[in-house]
C-alpha positions in Angstrom: 247.6 196.2 324.9 243.9 196.1 325.6 243.2 194.1 328.8 239.9 192.1 328.6 238.6 189.6 331.0 238.9 186.7 328.6 240.3 186.0 325.2 238.3 185.1 322.2 238.8 183.5 318.8 236.8 183.9 315.6 236.4 181.3 312.8 237.0 184.0 310.2 238.7 187.5 309.9 236.8 190.4 311.3 236.5 194.0 310.1 238.3 196.6 312.2 235.0 198.2 313.4 233.7 194.8 314.6 237.0 194.1 316.5 236.8 197.5 318.2 233.1 197.0 319.1 233.9 193.6 320.6 236.9 194.9 322.6 234.7 197.7 323.9 232.0 195.3 324.8 234.5 193.2 326.7 235.7 196.2 328.7 238.8 197.5 326.9 239.3 201.2 326.9 239.4 203.1 323.6 242.9 204.5 324.1 244.2 201.0 324.9 242.7 199.7 321.7 244.3 202.5 319.7 247.6 201.8 321.4 247.3 198.2 320.4 246.7 199.2 316.8 249.9 201.4 317.0 251.9 198.5 318.5 250.7 196.1 315.8 251.4 198.5 313.0 253.2 201.8 313.5 252.0 203.0 310.1 248.3 202.4 311.1 247.5 206.0 310.2 248.3 205.4 306.5 245.4 202.9 306.5 243.2 206.0 306.6 243.5 205.8 302.7 244.8 209.3 302.5 247.4 209.6 305.2 247.5 211.6 308.3 248.6 214.8 306.7 245.6 215.1 304.4 243.2 218.0 305.0 240.0 217.6 307.0 237.2 220.0 307.7 236.0 220.2 311.3 233.5 222.3 313.2 234.8 224.7 315.9 233.5 222.4 318.7 235.5 219.5 317.4 238.6 221.7 316.8 238.4 223.0 320.4 237.6 219.5 321.7 234.5 220.7 323.5 232.4 218.1 321.7 233.1 214.6 320.5 233.1 213.7 316.8 229.6 212.2 316.2 229.4 212.7 312.4 231.9 211.9 309.7 231.3 212.2 306.0 233.3 212.2 302.7 232.6 214.4 299.7 234.8 214.4 296.6 237.6 212.7 298.6 237.5 215.3 301.5 237.0 214.2 305.1 234.6 216.1 307.3 234.3 215.6 311.1 231.5 217.2 313.1 229.8 217.1 316.4 226.4 216.4 314.8 224.9 219.9 315.1 224.3 222.2 312.1 226.6 225.2 312.5 226.6 226.3 308.9 229.8 227.2 307.2 230.9 229.8 309.7 232.4 227.3 312.1 234.3 225.1 309.6 238.0 224.9 310.0 240.7 223.0 308.0 243.1 220.8 309.9 244.9 217.5 309.1 243.2 214.1 309.5 246.0 213.2 311.9 245.1 216.1 314.2 241.5 214.9 314.4 242.5 211.3 315.0 244.9 212.3 317.7 241.9 213.6 319.6 239.9 210.4 319.1 241.9 207.4 318.0 238.7 205.3 317.5 238.0 207.3 314.3 240.5 205.0 312.6 237.6 202.5 312.3 236.3 204.8 309.6 239.4 204.5 307.4 237.4 202.7 304.7 234.4 205.1 304.6 233.7 205.5 300.9 233.3 208.9 299.1 229.6 209.8 299.3 229.0 208.1 302.6 228.6 209.2 306.2 229.0 207.6 309.6 227.1 208.7 312.7 227.1 207.6 316.4 225.1 208.6 319.4 228.1 209.5 321.5 231.8 208.8 322.2 232.2 205.1 322.7 229.1 204.2 320.7 229.2 202.1 317.5 229.2 203.9 314.1 226.2 203.6 311.8 227.2 204.0 308.1 224.9 205.2 305.3 225.1 206.9 301.9 224.9 210.7 302.0 221.6 212.2 300.9 
């Protein structure tokens, strides 16, 4: 379970991304947060709206784990995970969503990203900024 210096309560329910941001701000480690989600709900991956065995397109750098996922987008129901650089189509590989999330469990915060939207961040551990594609 995430260990933070103090507990906190909110007067209303919070979205997952806000909970994660607050835990990170309070000093919890990303892996501890993901482990807490797993402990609270062993089927947390299915919250990713398509399940962990669904196909995802990733750039070679994300596949080889040499770069963090900094850009996520959805088109026609497909998930795309990239490092933020424009590599063209030559470096795109098809894997499962579960494979990508195993590398960075904080990606589960994007489970509700709508088709036609993207999410970007400055680096691993930073907050996601969501916007429509285009």
